[in-house]
C-alpha positions as CSV (number, residue, x, y, z in Angstrom):
1,M,8.8,-54.7,-45.9
2,K,5.8,-54.7,-43.7
3,K,3.5,-52.6,-44.7
4,L,1.3,-51.0,-41.7
5,F,-1.6,-49.0,-40.8
6,I,-0.2,-46.4,-38.5
7,L,-2.6,-44.2,-36.3
8,P,-2.5,-40.3,-35.4
9,L,0.7,-39.3,-35.7
10,L,1.3,-37.4,-32.4
11,I,-0.6,-40.2,-30.6
12,A,2.2,-42.6,-32.5
13,V,0.4,-46.0,-32.1
14,F,2.4,-48.8,-34.4
15,V,0.7,-52.3,-35.1
16,T,3.6,-54.8,-36.2
17,S,1.8,-56.4,-38.8
18,C,-1.8,-58.3,-38.8
19,S,-0.9,-61.4,-37.5
20,E,0.7,-59.9,-34.5
21,S,-0.8,-58.1,-31.1
22,L,-1.3,-54.7,-30.4
23,L,1.4,-53.2,-27.9
24,D,0.8,-54.1,-24.0
25,L,-0.2,-50.7,-22.9
26,N,0.2,-50.1,-18.8
27,N,-3.1,-48.1,-18.8
28,P,-5.1,-48.4,-21.6
29,N,-6.9,-44.7,-21.0
30,A,-4.3,-43.1,-20.6
31,L,-2.7,-41.2,-23.9
32,V,-0.4,-43.6,-26.0
33,A,2.4,-41.0,-26.4
34,Q,2.9,-41.4,-22.5
35,N,3.6,-45.2,-23.0
36,S,5.0,-45.6,-26.2
37,W,9.1,-45.0,-27.3
38,S,10.2,-47.1,-23.9
39,T,11.4,-50.1,-25.4
40,Q,13.8,-51.1,-28.7
41,A,10.5,-52.8,-30.4
42,D,8.7,-49.8,-30.1
43,V,11.4,-47.7,-32.1
44,E,11.7,-50.8,-34.4
45,S,7.9,-50.3,-34.7
46,G,8.1,-46.4,-35.2
47,L,10.4,-47.0,-38.2
48,T,7.8,-49.3,-40.0
49,G,5.7,-45.8,-39.6
50,C,8.6,-44.0,-41.9
51,Y,8.2,-46.8,-44.5
52,H,4.6,-46.1,-44.3
53,T,4.9,-42.6,-45.4
54,L,6.1,-43.8,-49.1
55,Y,2.6,-44.7,-49.2
56,N,1.0,-41.3,-48.8
57,S,0.4,-39.4,-51.9
58,F,3.6,-37.6,-52.7
59,Y,5.5,-40.3,-53.4
60,N,2.4,-42.4,-54.8
61,S,2.0,-40.0,-57.8
62,M,2.5,-36.5,-57.1
63,N,6.0,-36.5,-57.8
64,A,5.1,-37.2,-60.8
65,F,3.1,-34.1,-60.9
66,L,5.2,-31.5,-59.4
67,I,8.6,-33.0,-61.0
68,S,7.6,-34.0,-64.6
69,G,4.2,-32.0,-64.7
70,Q,5.9,-28.7,-64.0
71,S,8.4,-29.7,-66.6
72,D,8.8,-29.0,-70.1
73,E,7.5,-32.4,-70.9
74,F,3.4,-32.0,-69.9
75,Y,1.2,-29.7,-70.6
76,S,-2.4,-29.9,-69.8
77,Q,-6.1,-29.6,-71.5
78,S,-7.8,-31.1,-68.3
79,P,-11.4,-30.3,-67.5
80,D,-9.9,-29.4,-64.0
81,G,-9.2,-25.6,-64.6
82,R,-7.3,-25.8,-60.6
83,L,-5.2,-28.4,-62.1
84,V,-4.9,-27.1,-65.6
85,D,-3.6,-23.4,-64.0
86,F,-1.1,-25.2,-61.7
87,V,0.5,-27.6,-64.9
88,M,0.8,-24.6,-66.6
89,H,2.2,-22.4,-64.7
90,K,-0.2,-19.9,-63.8
91,Y,-0.4,-20.5,-60.0
92,P,-3.2,-18.7,-59.0
93,D,-3.7,-20.8,-55.7
94,Y,-0.6,-21.8,-54.1
95,D,-2.4,-24.2,-52.2
96,H,-3.6,-26.3,-54.8
97,G,-3.5,-30.1,-54.1
98,W,-0.7,-31.6,-55.4
99,N,0.8,-28.4,-54.0
100,I,0.1,-28.4,-50.9
101,N,-0.5,-32.1,-50.0
102,S,2.9,-32.7,-51.1
103,W,4.2,-29.9,-48.7
104,R,2.6,-31.5,-45.9
105,Y,3.0,-35.3,-46.5
106,L,7.0,-34.7,-47.1
107,Y,6.9,-33.3,-43.3
108,Q,4.5,-36.0,-42.0
109,S,7.6,-38.3,-43.1
110,V,10.3,-36.1,-41.7
111,F,8.2,-36.2,-38.3
112,R,8.2,-40.0,-38.4
113,C,11.8,-40.1,-38.9
114,N,12.2,-37.9,-36.0
115,Q,10.5,-39.7,-33.8
116,V,12.7,-42.8,-34.5
117,I,16.0,-41.0,-34.5
118,N,15.1,-38.8,-30.9
119,Y,13.3,-41.8,-29.2
120,A,16.4,-44.2,-30.0
121,E,18.8,-42.3,-27.5
122,S,16.2,-43.0,-24.8
123,V,15.8,-46.5,-24.9
124,D,18.0,-49.9,-24.2
125,W,19.4,-51.5,-27.4
126,S,20.6,-55.2,-28.1
127,S,23.7,-54.0,-29.5
128,D,25.1,-50.4,-30.9
129,T,24.6,-51.9,-34.5
130,A,21.0,-52.4,-34.0
131,K,20.2,-49.0,-33.0
132,T,22.9,-47.4,-35.7
133,S,21.1,-49.8,-38.1
134,I,17.1,-48.2,-37.0
135,V,18.5,-44.8,-37.2
136,A,20.5,-45.2,-39.9
137,Q,17.2,-46.1,-42.2
138,A,15.3,-43.3,-40.5
139,R,17.6,-41.0,-41.6
140,A,18.0,-42.2,-45.3
141,I,14.4,-41.5,-45.4
142,R,14.2,-38.4,-44.1
143,G,17.1,-37.5,-46.2
144,M,15.0,-38.5,-49.1
145,S,12.2,-36.3,-48.0
146,Y,14.1,-33.1,-47.4
147,Y,15.8,-33.4,-50.7
148,Y,12.4,-33.3,-52.7
149,L,11.7,-30.3,-50.4
150,A,14.5,-28.6,-51.5
151,M,14.7,-29.6,-55.3
152,L,11.3,-28.0,-55.2
153,W,10.8,-25.2,-52.8
154,K,14.7,-24.3,-52.6
155,K,14.0,-23.2,-49.0
156,A,12.2,-24.7,-46.2
157,P,12.3,-25.2,-42.3
158,I,14.9,-27.7,-41.3
159,V,13.0,-29.6,-38.1
160,D,15.2,-32.2,-36.4
161,W,13.2,-32.5,-33.4
162,I,10.0,-33.9,-32.5
163,S,7.5,-31.1,-33.3
164,D,4.6,-29.8,-31.8
165,P,1.3,-28.3,-34.2
166,A,3.0,-25.0,-32.2
167,D,6.4,-24.9,-33.7
168,Q,7.4,-22.0,-36.1
169,P,10.7,-23.2,-37.3
170,D,13.1,-21.1,-38.9
171,E,13.5,-21.2,-42.9
172,A,16.6,-22.9,-44.2
173,T,18.1,-21.9,-47.1
174,F,18.8,-23.7,-50.2
175,D,22.5,-24.3,-48.9
176,E,21.8,-25.1,-45.4
177,L,19.0,-27.8,-46.6
178,V,21.9,-29.6,-48.6
179,S,23.9,-29.5,-45.7
180,F,21.4,-31.3,-44.0
181,I,20.5,-33.6,-45.9
182,E,24.3,-34.5,-47.1
183,S,24.4,-35.4,-43.0
184,D,21.9,-37.4,-42.8
185,F,22.7,-39.8,-46.3
186,Q,26.6,-39.8,-45.1
187,Y,25.0,-41.1,-41.9
188,A,23.1,-43.8,-43.9
189,A,26.1,-44.7,-46.1
190,S,28.4,-45.3,-43.2
191,Y,26.1,-47.4,-41.3
192,L,23.8,-49.1,-43.8
193,P,24.3,-52.5,-45.3
194,E,24.5,-53.3,-49.0
195,S,21.7,-55.3,-48.9
196,Y,18.7,-56.6,-46.1
197,S,17.0,-59.9,-47.6
198,E,13.6,-58.3,-47.2
199,V,13.2,-56.1,-50.3
200,G,12.0,-52.3,-50.1
201,R,14.5,-51.5,-47.4
202,V,16.7,-48.8,-48.1
203,N,20.4,-49.6,-48.4
204,K,24.3,-48.4,-48.3
205,Y,23.8,-47.5,-52.3
206,F,20.2,-45.9,-52.0
207,A,22.2,-42.9,-49.7
208,Y,25.3,-42.8,-52.4
209,T,22.9,-42.4,-55.4
210,F,20.8,-39.6,-53.6
211,L,23.9,-38.5,-52.2
212,G,25.3,-38.2,-55.7
213,K,21.9,-36.5,-57.0
214,L,22.0,-34.1,-54.1
215,Y,25.5,-33.0,-55.1
216,M,25.0,-33.1,-58.8
217,N,21.8,-30.7,-58.2
218,S,23.5,-28.4,-56.2
219,G,26.6,-27.8,-58.2
220,Q,28.8,-30.1,-56.6
221,W,30.4,-32.3,-59.4
222,A,33.3,-33.9,-58.1
223,N,31.7,-34.9,-55.0
224,A,28.4,-36.3,-57.1
225,K,31.1,-38.8,-59.1
226,T,32.4,-40.1,-56.0
227,A,29.3,-41.0,-54.6
228,F,28.5,-42.6,-57.9
229,E,31.3,-44.3,-58.3
230,V,30.7,-46.1,-55.5
231,V,27.7,-47.3,-56.9
232,I,29.3,-48.4,-59.8
233,N,32.4,-49.7,-58.3
234,S,30.5,-52.4,-56.0
235,G,29.7,-54.1,-59.0
236,K,26.0,-54.7,-57.6
237,Y,23.8,-53.3,-60.0
238,A,23.6,-54.0,-64.3
239,L,21.0,-52.7,-66.9
240,V,18.2,-55.3,-67.3
241,A,18.3,-56.9,-70.9
242,D,14.4,-55.5,-71.5
243,Y,14.3,-51.6,-70.8
244,R,10.5,-52.4,-70.2
245,D,11.1,-54.3,-67.0
246,N,12.1,-51.4,-65.3
247,F,7.9,-50.5,-65.3
248,R,6.2,-53.5,-65.2
249,H,5.1,-55.7,-62.3
250,T,6.4,-58.6,-64.0
251,N,10.5,-57.9,-63.3
252,E,10.1,-55.9,-60.0
253,N,13.5,-55.6,-57.5
254,N,15.5,-56.8,-60.5
255,E,19.2,-55.9,-60.8
256,E,19.0,-52.7,-62.2
257,S,16.5,-51.3,-59.4
258,I,18.5,-49.3,-56.8
259,F,15.2,-48.5,-54.8
260,E,12.1,-48.9,-55.6
261,I,8.7,-48.4,-53.5
262,Q,7.1,-51.8,-52.9
263,N,3.4,-51.4,-54.0
264,S,0.5,-53.7,-54.7
265,D,-3.4,-53.9,-55.0
266,D,-3.9,-54.2,-52.1
267,N,-6.8,-51.8,-49.7
268,A,-6.7,-50.4,-53.6
269,V,-9.8,-47.8,-53.1
270,I,-9.6,-44.2,-54.7
271,N,-10.4,-43.3,-51.0
272,G,-6.5,-44.0,-50.1
273,F,-5.1,-41.6,-52.8
274,Y,-5.4,-39.3,-50.6
275,G,-5.1,-41.0,-47.2
276,I,-2.1,-40.4,-45.0
277,A,-2.8,-41.9,-41.8
278,N,-3.9,-39.5,-39.7
279,D,-6.6,-38.0,-41.9
280,N,-9.1,-40.9,-40.8
281,A,-8.5,-42.7,-44.4
282,V,-7.3,-46.2,-45.7
283,V,-4.2,-45.6,-46.8
284,S,-4.0,-47.4,-50.4
285,F,-0.4,-49.5,-51.4
286,S,-1.1,-48.5,-55.1
287,S,0.6,-46.2,-57.2
288,Y,-1.8,-43.7,-58.7
289,R,-0.4,-41.8,-61.3
290,E,-1.5,-44.1,-64.6
291,R,-5.3,-42.6,-63.7
292,F,-3.8,-38.9,-63.8
293,L,-1.4,-39.7,-66.4
294,S,-2.1,-42.0,-69.0
295,A,-5.1,-41.3,-71.9
296,S,-8.7,-41.1,-71.7
297,P,-10.9,-43.3,-70.9
298,Y,-8.3,-45.2,-69.1
299,G,-7.0,-42.0,-67.2
300,F,-8.6,-38.9,-66.8
301,G,-6.3,-37.7,-69.7
302,D,-5.1,-34.7,-67.2
303,Y,-1.4,-34.5,-69.3
304,S,-0.7,-34.5,-72.4
305,V,2.8,-35.2,-73.8
306,Y,4.2,-31.9,-75.9
307,D,5.3,-33.4,-79.4
308,W,8.5,-32.7,-78.6
309,V,9.2,-35.7,-76.9
310,V,8.2,-38.2,-79.8
311,D,10.1,-36.0,-82.5
312,M,13.4,-36.5,-80.4
313,Y,12.9,-40.4,-80.5
314,K,12.7,-39.9,-84.4
315,D,15.9,-38.7,-84.7
316,E,17.5,-42.1,-85.6
317,T,16.7,-45.3,-86.4
318,D,18.5,-48.7,-84.4
319,K,20.4,-51.4,-85.9
320,D,17.6,-52.8,-87.5
321,G,16.6,-49.4,-89.2
322,N,13.4,-49.2,-86.4
323,Y,12.6,-46.1,-84.3
324,D,14.1,-46.3,-80.4
325,L,12.1,-48.9,-78.7
326,R,11.5,-46.6,-75.6
327,L,9.1,-44.4,-77.8
328,E,6.9,-46.8,-77.9
329,N,7.3,-48.0,-74.3
330,N,6.8,-44.5,-73.2
331,V,4.5,-42.1,-75.4
332,A,0.7,-43.0,-77.2
333,Y,0.8,-40.9,-79.8
334,P,-1.1,-40.6,-83.6
335,G,1.8,-42.7,-85.5
336,I,2.5,-45.4,-83.0
337,F,0.9,-48.2,-84.9
338,A,2.4,-47.0,-88.1
339,D,5.6,-46.8,-86.6
340,F,5.4,-50.2,-84.3
341,P,3.4,-52.6,-85.9
342,G,1.7,-54.9,-83.4
343,A,1.8,-52.3,-80.4
344,T,-1.1,-52.4,-78.3
345,I,-2.9,-49.0,-76.2
346,Y,-4.9,-51.0,-73.3
347,G,-5.7,-53.9,-75.9
348,S,-6.4,-51.9,-78.7
349,T,-4.5,-51.7,-82.3
350,V,-6.3,-48.7,-83.8
351,W,-6.4,-44.9,-83.2
352,N,-9.3,-43.6,-80.9
353,T,-9.4,-40.1,-82.3
354,S,-12.5,-39.9,-80.8
355,T,-11.2,-40.0,-77.1
356,W,-7.3,-39.1,-77.7
357,S,-7.7,-36.6,-80.5
358,T,-4.3,-35.9,-82.0
359,L,-2.4,-35.6,-78.6
360,S,0.1,-37.8,-77.5
361,W,0.2,-39.2,-73.8
362,C,2.1,-41.0,-71.3
363,T,2.5,-45.0,-71.4
364,K,5.2,-45.4,-69.1
365,Y,4.2,-46.9,-66.3
366,T,0.9,-47.5,-67.6
367,T,-0.8,-51.2,-67.1
368,G,-1.9,-52.0,-70.8
369,Y,0.5,-54.4,-71.2
370,Y,-1.6,-57.2,-69.3
371,R,-5.1,-55.3,-69.1
372,S,-7.6,-53.8,-71.3
373,S,-8.8,-50.9,-68.8
374,T,-7.6,-49.3,-65.9
375,T,-8.8,-49.2,-62.3
376,N,-7.9,-46.1,-60.1
377,W,-5.1,-47.6,-59.4
378,S,-1.8,-49.7,-60.0
379,K,0.5,-52.5,-58.3
380,I,3.6,-51.8,-60.4
381,N,6.2,-50.9,-57.9
382,T,7.8,-47.3,-58.4
383,R,11.6,-47.3,-59.2
384,I,13.0,-44.3,-57.3
385,L,16.2,-44.9,-58.3
386,R,17.5,-47.5,-61.1
387,Y,20.8,-47.6,-62.5
388,G,20.0,-46.7,-65.6
389,E,19.4,-42.9,-64.7
390,L,22.9,-43.5,-62.5
391,L,24.7,-44.2,-65.5
392,M,23.7,-40.9,-67.4
393,S,24.1,-38.9,-64.5
394,Y,28.0,-40.2,-63.9
395,A,28.5,-39.6,-68.0
396,E,27.3,-36.1,-66.8
397,C,29.4,-35.7,-64.1
398,L,32.5,-36.7,-66.0
399,I,32.3,-33.9,-68.3
400,E,31.5,-31.2,-66.3
401,T,34.9,-32.4,-63.9
402,G,36.8,-33.4,-66.8
403,G,35.5,-30.9,-69.6
404,A,36.4,-32.3,-73.3
405,S,39.1,-34.6,-72.4
406,A,36.7,-36.7,-70.7
407,I,33.6,-37.1,-73.5
408,A,35.3,-40.4,-74.9
409,Q,35.0,-42.0,-71.4
410,A,31.4,-40.8,-70.9
411,A,30.3,-41.9,-74.2
412,T,30.9,-45.2,-72.8
413,Y,28.3,-44.9,-70.4
414,V,25.7,-43.6,-72.4
415,D,26.7,-46.2,-75.2
416,M,25.8,-48.5,-72.5
417,V,21.9,-46.9,-71.7
418,R,21.8,-47.0,-76.0
419,E,22.8,-50.4,-76.8
420,R,20.4,-51.6,-74.7
421,S,17.8,-50.0,-76.9
422,N,19.5,-51.9,-79.9
423,L,21.4,-48.4,-81.2
424,Y,24.3,-47.8,-82.7
425,P,27.6,-46.7,-80.5
426,L,27.6,-42.6,-80.4
427,A,30.6,-43.2,-82.7
428,Q,28.7,-45.5,-85.3
429,S,25.5,-43.2,-85.2
430,V,24.1,-39.9,-87.2
431,H,25.5,-38.3,-83.9
432,A,28.9,-38.8,-84.0
433,A,30.0,-35.7,-84.4
434,T,28.6,-34.3,-81.3
435,L,32.1,-36.7,-79.8
436,N,34.0,-34.0,-80.6
437,D,33.5,-30.7,-78.6
438,L,32.3,-30.0,-75.8
439,T,28.9,-28.2,-76.5
440,S,27.8,-30.8,-78.8
441,F,28.4,-33.7,-76.3
442,K,26.8,-31.9,-73.3
443,T,23.3,-31.1,-75.9
444,R,23.6,-35.0,-77.0
445,L,24.0,-36.2,-73.4
446,R,21.0,-34.2,-72.1
447,I,19.1,-35.8,-75.2
448,E,20.2,-38.9,-74.5
449,R,19.4,-38.4,-70.4
450,E,15.6,-37.6,-71.5
451,K,15.2,-40.4,-74.1
452,E,16.2,-43.0,-71.4
453,I,14.1,-41.3,-68.4
454,C,11.1,-39.2,-69.2
455,F,8.4,-39.0,-67.6
456,E,10.2,-40.4,-64.4
457,Y,11.0,-38.1,-61.5
458,D,14.1,-35.8,-62.8
459,R,12.7,-33.9,-65.3
460,F,12.5,-30.3,-63.6
461,F,15.4,-30.8,-61.4
462,D,17.5,-31.2,-64.7
463,I,16.3,-28.1,-67.0
464,R,16.6,-26.3,-64.0
465,R,20.7,-28.1,-63.7
466,W,21.1,-27.0,-67.3
467,G,19.8,-23.1,-67.1
468,L,16.5,-22.8,-66.4
469,G,16.5,-19.3,-64.2
470,T,20.0,-18.5,-64.8
471,D,20.7,-18.9,-68.5
472,E,18.7,-16.8,-71.3
473,S,19.7,-19.2,-73.7
474,Y,18.5,-21.9,-72.5
475,L,15.1,-21.0,-71.4
476,T,14.3,-19.9,-75.2
477,E,15.0,-23.3,-76.2
478,I,12.8,-24.5,-73.8
479,K,10.0,-21.9,-74.3
480,A,10.4,-23.3,-78.3
481,R,9.5,-26.2,-77.3
482,S,7.2,-25.9,-74.6
483,S,4.2,-23.3,-75.1
484,K,3.7,-23.1,-70.9
485,Y,6.6,-21.5,-70.6
486,S,6.5,-18.9,-73.2
487,L,2.9,-18.7,-72.0
488,N,3.4,-18.0,-68.4
489,W,7.2,-18.8,-67.4
490,K,8.1,-16.0,-65.2
491,A,11.7,-15.5,-63.1
492,G,11.8,-17.7,-59.7
493,R,9.6,-19.9,-61.2
494,E,12.2,-22.5,-61.6
495,W,10.8,-23.3,-57.9
496,L,7.4,-24.0,-57.0
497,P,5.3,-21.3,-54.4
498,I,5.6,-22.4,-50.9
499,P,1.8,-22.9,-49.8
500,I,0.9,-19.8,-48.4
501,S,-1.4,-21.2,-45.2
502,D,2.8,-22.5,-44.0
503,V,3.9,-18.9,-45.4
504,D,1.0,-17.5,-43.1
505,N,1.4,-19.6,-40.4
506,N,5.0,-18.8,-39.7
507,P,6.4,-15.9,-39.5
508,N,9.5,-17.1,-40.0
509,L,8.8,-18.7,-43.5
510,T,9.2,-16.3,-46.7
511,Q,7.3,-17.0,-50.0
512,N,9.7,-17.7,-53.1
513,T,10.8,-14.9,-55.3
514,G,8.5,-14.6,-58.6
515,Y,5.2,-15.2,-56.6
């Protein structure tokens, strides 16, 4: 995938690569918008601008802050009081940077995709296939951005035109958003190829996987099952032998990866963390999640992991009598060196009480396996979709559509993931009894899912799907393990607050219930 520097959104100048020249202009003193978007090449360059938005702050870190950070996995004792208030569900400021910038960055992506989708109708194309390929990629990226808008804020304006700053679009309900997103992914699934020679592009299975996630998180279980089956039956994906290869730079774009953002250390400057191309900042192609989520002094120490996550992994040992290797990969905690002889944290083999205290920290996606300290960035690719997570989602679809009669089939997919981590199949494990009834198996499946995908990009959505905001008994369960929920959570806060500046400036947009 080509990585571009795109000039301000509304003037839409595109540079195709460092080795190619700028587009020829009829009048170099005229507004660029008057001369652009007139050829197939212009629209193709515009698509590169859509991919470029995958390097804005939502995708390079804030997705983790909002989806994992707002879940029951993390709490905060950061010196940044505003950050603490946001992580701990106090929300005194609906325009906190994590919240408002994520909303805006997602709409930046929508804007650029709309440019490609709409202008594609007014230029001559070499073939219909060339046109649909470009439009399908833009619609897939727009669908992903709207997926996160819907899953984080529940309602948001649907904009499918080339918007103007003065526009005041109507608010769309969650169901309306789901329908719009579905149409984008269905189009993409119909017209995208199975793969590209160039890594980093969205493909047919990207669209089907997101369709499955969309259906699953909107209660359409049969449709979700069907969408996931397309990916499974394709035979294109498999679990990698080493779980850690999903979160390191040494084996990227492997057989487990359905879609990942191609990160690097290029332009790795701290200002790039906030950089989007229309604010005159230099955009970084790196991920910044490590700097915020890992233990100090390597990270800022802004997010601590609740102890229940460590305890969860210790409910059994593997075939060799050791704890689950995913625990060592995902969490730094005071007992790690005793539990995993030979473990290291940024080169350290001794727990540093002076900086780490007795707290637990995230190590998934961190760079301690190859460097002894952090910088402000990481070149590890961000795996947005991977096969291991899809298998757990498919198992959930099986029992939601088939009930108790589907437990045995669902367990086979859970066992694929377990055995990759050297654990016994469920039927031979200490959890064998959970296969005997649907309620017990659902509970076990949720634990197995968390063991596999903790700190990735689903947990806040998972706990809402399982009952946060709708099931008092499940809320009680969450409160028992996550103090921020017991102290600060209120009904309606299974969704984030819509940025107040957007609500104030658009009379057609209302704030979410509970705020």
